[in-house]
N, C-alpha and C positions, 0 to 999 in steps of 0.2 A: 279164969284168971291166969292159968299157966300159959295159955296161948298168947295172951296179951303181953305177958312178961317175956316170953320167947320172941315174939315179934319185935318188941322194943329192943331187946338185946341184939337181934340180928340187924336192925336198922342202925343202931348206934355203932355196932362193930363195923358195918360197911362205911359209915361216915368217917370214922376215925382211922380206918385202914387206908383211905385214899391219901396220897401225898399232897399236903397242903403247903403253900408257900406263905409264910407269915412275914409281913412287912411292918416295920415300925419306923416312924419318923422321929429323929432326935434333933434337938437344937442345943448347941453349946456355944458359949462365948469363949473365944480363944485368942491367943496372940496371933497376929497376922503372920502368914508364912512369908518367906523371903521372896518367892515369885509374885505373890499378891502385892507385897510392899513395893517391889520394883515396878510393877505395872502402875500402881496408884501414884508413885513418885513421878514416873514419866508422864502420866496424864496430867498431873498437877503442874508440871513444869510448863506445859503449853496452855492449860485451861485451869487457872487458879480458883475458879468457882467450885471445882470438884476437890473437896478437902481430903487431907491425908489423915489416916488414923492408924493406931498400932494395935487395934483390936477389931475382930470380926465376929459376927454371929453366924456360925456355920449351921446349915441344915443338912442332915445325912439321912439316907434311906438305908435301913438295916434289915437284912433278911436272916438274922441270927448267925450268919457266917461272915459277912463282910459289911463294911460301912462304905457307902457310895456318896460322895459329896454332891449335893444337888445345887446349892447356892450359898453365897456368902454375902452378907450385908455388913458394911462398915458400921462400927459402933462409934457414933459421934454425938456431941451435944448439938442441939438445933441452933444454927446461926441466928444472930439477933434480928436480921432482916427477913427471916423465914418463919412461917408457922409450921412447916413440915419439910423434912429433908431426908432423902434416902439415896444410897449408892449401893448397887448390886454388882458384885464381881462374878463373872462367869467361871464355872469350874475349871476350864482349860486356861485361865488367866490370860485370855487374849482380848477381852472386851469388858466394858463397864456400862451398865445402864444407870441413869441418874434421873431423879425427879425432885422438884421442890416447889413449894407454894410460897410465893413472896407475900409479905404482909399487905401489899397493895392489891392483892387478889390475883395477880398474874401467876399462871401455872407454867412452869418450865420443865421440859423433859427431853431425853434424847439418849444417844449412844456414843461411846468413844471406843474405837477399835484400833488395834495395832495391825498394820499390814505392810509388808515389805520394808520394814524399818521406819515407816511413817505413822503418824498418829492422826486418824480420821475422826471427825466429830460431826454428828448430826444434832442440830439444836432446834427445838420447836418451842414456841411460846404462844400462849393463848390468854387473852384478857378481854372478856366480853365478846364482841364480834370481831376483834382485831386478832389476826393470826400472823405469826412470823416463822419462816423456815430458813435456817442458815446451815451452810455446809462449810467445814473448815478442813484444811490439811496442815498439820504442824503449826497450829495456832493462827494461820492466815485464812481470812475469809475468802472463799472462792465463788460463792453464790448466795444470794439472798432473795427470798420471795415474800412479799407482803400481801395479805388478803384483807 
């Protein structure tokens, strides 16, 4: 019995003596930051289907020393013409991913990115076998492909 106890003690001591990195993921609803709000306002100025909100749901990675922002989703009521609506803000506040499901079953998704003072948008739409890809710069359509 003493040998088993001693063996258990040595194993547990070696396991706990190793440096382990504990990671926790936290989610908080907060007021939108000034940088996030400026990004969303600029995006909404050119692309009004991407809505503005004053609250975000931030997801953080926490290692018990620091909080690292992973992603921020806008907190919005679902628009009346949509059954699902989601807007993700990148941690560096340079881009937005969006997706929404229209009530007529069309699925729309894409990305809006700030680059050299311009606002670039990729837009993809899928409804049944019909697919549309559009590319915009500062709200102006520059290319469209239909499949």
